[in-house]
N, C-alpha and C positions, 0 to 999 in steps of 0.2 A: 133606625137599626133594628129595634125589637120587632117592628112590624114586618120587616124583611125576613127576620128569623122565623116569625110565626108563619109567614107564607111558605117558607121552605119546609117547615114541619108539616103543614097541612097538605102540601102537594107531594110529600115524600121525595123531594129532590135530594140528590147526593151532593154534598158540599165538598167538592174535590180539593179546593185550596187548603182547607183545614186538614183533610186526609193526607195530602202530600206533605204538609208541615209536620204533622205528628209522625209520619213515616220517616221524614228526614231526621227528626230528633231521635227516633228509634234507631236509625242508622248510627248516629253519633254516640248514643248511649251504649249500644251493643259493641261498637268498635272499641270504645274505652274498656268495656267489660272483657272483650276478647284479648286485650293486652295481657290479661292474666295467663290464659292458656298459651298465648303466643310466646310468652317468656319462658315456658317450661323447659325447652331445650337449653336455653341460656342458664336458667337458674339451677338446673340439674348439675351443671359443671361448676358454676361460680359458687353456689351455696352447698354443693355436694349432697344433693337431695336424693332420696330413694323414691321408687315408684309409689310407696305408701305415703310419703310426705307430699308428693305431687298431688296424689288423690285427695289428701286432706286439705290442701289449699283450695282445690276446686269445691270440695265439700263445704268449707266454711263460707265461701262466697255464695254458693247456691242455697245452703240451708238457711242462711239469714234471710234471703229473699223469700224462701219458701214459707217460713213461719209468719213473716210480716205482711206479705201481700194480701192474704184473705182478711187480715185485720184492717188494713188500709181500705180495702174494698167495702167491707162492712161499715166502717166508720163513715165513708163517703156516701153510702146508700142512705144513711139517716139524714145527712145534710151535705150536698155537694160542696166541695171546697176547692175552687179553681186555683187558689194560690199555691197549693202543694205541688202543682205541675213544675214550676221552675225550682221550687225548694228541693225536690228530689234530686235534680241534677247537681245541686250544690254538694250533696253528700258524695256523689260520684267524683266530682272535682277534687274533694279532699282525699278520697281514696287513691286517685291516680297520682297525685303529688307524693303521698306517703309511700306508695308502691315504688315509685322511681327512686326514692331515697332510702328505702328499707335496707338496713345493714345485716339483718339476720332473719331466720325462719319465723320467729314469733312476730316480728314487726310486719313481715309479709302477711301473716294471718290476720292481723289487725287491719291492715290496709285493704285486703280483699273483702273483709267484713263491711267496711264503710262503702265499698262499691256495691256490695249486696244490698245494703240499706237503700242506696240510691235507686237501684233497680226495683226494689220492693215498692217504693213510692211512685216510681214512674209508670209501671205497667198497668195496674188496675185502672187508674184514672184516665190514662191515655187510651186504653181500650174502651172505656166508657165514651170518650170523645169520639172515637171511631164509630161506635154504635149510634150516637146522636147525629153524626154527620152522614150516616150511611144512606138515609132515605129507605128505599125499598131494596137496595143492593147490599145486603148485610155481608154476604160472602165476599163480594168484591171489596167492600170497605175494610174488612178484617185482613184480607190478603194484601191490600195496599199498606196497611199498618204493619203487618208482619214482614213484608218483603224488605222494609227498611232495616229491621233487625237482622234478617238473614244476610243482607249485604254487609252490614256492620260486622257480623260474625265472620263472614267470608274474608274480611280484610285481615283477620288475625294471622294466617300463614304468610300473607304478603308482608305484614309488619315484621314478622320474625326474619324473613329472608332479606328484606331491604333495610330494616331499621335496627332491630334488636341484636342480630348477629354482628353487624358492623359497629353499632354504638353501645351495645350492652343495655343494662337495666335502666340507666338514666335516660335512654331514648323515650321512655314513657312520658317524660315531661312535654314532649311535642303535642300530647293530646290535651293539654290545658286549653289550647285554642278550641278544640272540639267541645269541651265542657262549657266554655263561655258562649259559644254559638248556640248550644243547646238551651242554655238558660234564657238567652234573648228570644229564641223562637217560642219556647214554652210560655214566656210572659205574654206574647201576642195571642197564643192559643188560649191562655187562661182568660184573656179579655173576651174572646168570642164565647167561651164556655160560660162566663158570667152573664153575657147577654142572653144566652139560651135560657138560663135559670130565671132571668128577670122578665123574659118575654111572656105576654099573655097567651095562654093556651087556647086553641080553638075549642068551642063548646063540645064538638063531637069527639075530642081526643080521648076522653075517658071511656066512652062507649066503644070506640075503635080498639082501644087497648084491651078492654074486657073481652071483646069478640076474638082477639088474637091469642088469648090465653089457651095453652094446651089442655085438652080435655082428657087427661090421663089421671089415673088414680095416684094417690100419694105414694103407694108402694111401688108402682111402676116407674114413677119419676125417680125415686131413690135407687131402684134397681138400674135404671138407665144411667144415672150419674155414676154408679159403681162400675158399669161397663166402660164408660168414658175414662174413668180414672185408670182402669186396666190398660186401655189403649194408649193413654199418655205415658204410662209406665213403659210399655213395650217400645214406644217411639223414642223417648228421651233417654232411657238407659242405653239404647243402641246408639243414639247420637253422642252420648257422653263417651262411649268407647272410641268414637272417631275423634272428637274434638280434643280429648285429653291424651289419647294413646296411639292414634293411627300413625302420626309422623314418627313417634318413637319406635313403633313396630317396624316401620320401613327401615329406620336407621339400624336397629338391632338385628333384625332377621335377614335383611337383604343388603346391608352395608351401604345403603343410599346416604349421600351427604345430607347434612342438616338443612341446607338451603333447598336442595332438590326435593326433600321430603315435604317441605312446606307447600310446594306447588301441587302435589297430589291432594293434600288436604284442601287447598284453595279451590281446586277443581270440584271436589265434593260439595263445598259450601256454596260455590257459585251455582252449581246445578240445583242445590236446595232452594236458593233464592228464586231462580226461574220457575221451579215447580210450585213454590208458594204463590207466586203472582198468578199463575195459570189456574191453580186449584180453586180459588174463590169463585171466579165467574163460572167455572164448570159446575160447582156445587149449586149456585143460584139457578142454573139451567137444568141440571140432571138430578138434583137432590143431594142433600148433605150426607145422608146415610150411605148412598151409593159411592160417593167419592171418598168418604172415610175408609170404606171397605176396600176399594180398589187401591187407594194410596198405600195403606200399610201392608196388606197382603201381597200387593204387587211388588213390594220390595224383596220378599223372601227369596225368589230365585237368584237375585243378584247377591244378597247377603250370604246365602249358603255357599255360593261358589267362591266368594272373594278370599277367604283365608287360604285357599288352595291354589290361588292364581299366581302367575309370574308378576313382576312389577308392572309390565305393560298392561296385562289384562286386569290387574288390580286397579289401575287407573281408570280403565273403561268401566269396570263394574261399580267402582265407587261413584262415578258420575251418574250412572243409571240409578243406583240406589238412592243417591241424594235427590235426584229429580223426582222420582216416584214417591218417596216417603214424605217429602217436605210439605206437601199441601194439606196434610191431615190436621195439623194443630189448629190453624185458624178456623177451620170448619168445625172442629170439636168445640171450640169456644163459642161459636155462633149457635151450634146445636144446643149446648148447655144453657146459653142465654135464653133460648126459646123454650127450654124445659122449665126454667125459672125466670120468667120475664120481669118480675118485679124486683129482682136482686142482681142487677147487671154488675155492680161493683163487686159484690161478694163472689159471683160466678167467675168474673175475670180474674180477681185476685186469687181465688182458689185454684184455678187451672194454670195460671202463670206460676203461682207458688208451687204447685205440684210439679210443673215442668222443671223449675229450678231445683226443687228439693230432691226429686227422683234422679235428676242428672247428677247432683252433688253426691247423693248416697251411692249412686252407681259408680262414680269416679273413685270414691274412697274404697268401696268394696273391690272394684276391679283392680285398683292399685295394689291392694293386699294380695289378691289372687296372683297377680303378675309377679310380685316379689317371691311368693311361695312356689310358683310353678314357672310359667313363662308368659311373655306378652302374646305369643302366638296362640296359646290356649285361650286367653281372654277373648281374642278376636273370634275364635271358633265358637265359644259359648254364646257370645252375643249375636252370632249369625242366626240363631234360632228365634230370637225375640219377635221378629215381625209375624211369625206364625200365630201369635196370640190374637191377631186381628180377626181370627175366625169368630170370635165372640161378638163382632159387630152385627152378625146376623140376628142377635137377640135384641138389638135396639128397635124401638118403634119406627116404622116407615114415616117418611116426612108427612104424608097425608094424614096418618093417624096422630102424629104429633100436633097437627093443627085442627084436629077434631073433624076431619073430613072422611073418616072411615078408613079401614085398612085397605 
């Protein structure tokens, strides 16, 4: 087994079975996580919640994951710990059960915090597994990993329409099976991960890794990381406006029914999943910087028009925005890993943590703004966020990143 692993490493072969397994667990993890936002229309009525309280629920889940993920990544960089892969899903399982049975707002907050801990453990190490299994196709590998999460998130509105509106809050108990399946798959992946760590490395691995290091100054690396953080901010605060409030916006401003509103959000998230899968291979072929730039800035025409559109055109525009925007994050993670190649876990944890944290902060702030003004104004404010992608032009080009000149 270890000799086969060593051959894969030395030939830069992509280990697709492992990539598909962690993508499947990502789907299961994020589908369980999306039960939180999927429950919002139900909880708003049964628990009599305000927009601000709904935003705080999303904030608690996301901020927990935000703070913990870089720590998990840094911890694993020092010594990889494959056993934490199934362990993380156990926290998600506890959170799902507690959320289904939560009798009040405080218990809901505690439940989503447990789900946030599960995500914090899952994402950095699973992203490292994607890196190890990628071979020479890092963009494709991260996209395969990410698309599972996108599909899981896309299931949220479907769950609202088909499960939570008919069954209510206790319908979350159906996802216990998803958690058990995730634990089983992660146990298998952890064994493969252990074999990677135990495998003898080819003699030329260190030299190859050294030659792959980016030849940028420390200041330029830090500046580039700052730009990537800004891009994650623009993308994920905009996404949080959709996942937390878009269905409520359609219900309140257009009088669309709760179930119908979920299908609009589902269309946006499915388009995001498709865009994520396409973005990675495009980045491998045409360059990471180019696709990051096109992905986020290309969303702006659709986002700016959407708050002024009718329900029909709102559906069309949200599909276009989701498709174009979605590919950026997996490419940002790969770009950052190549900026700091010796710190894969830290980089993965940092950027997944930022995605969760900024999304949570965005949800909390946007909820307060919606309570003070209107949900329509929130959608208009967020429509300008993709314009921040203009700062992508300040990132080093891919050739410069790899020491091949500008």
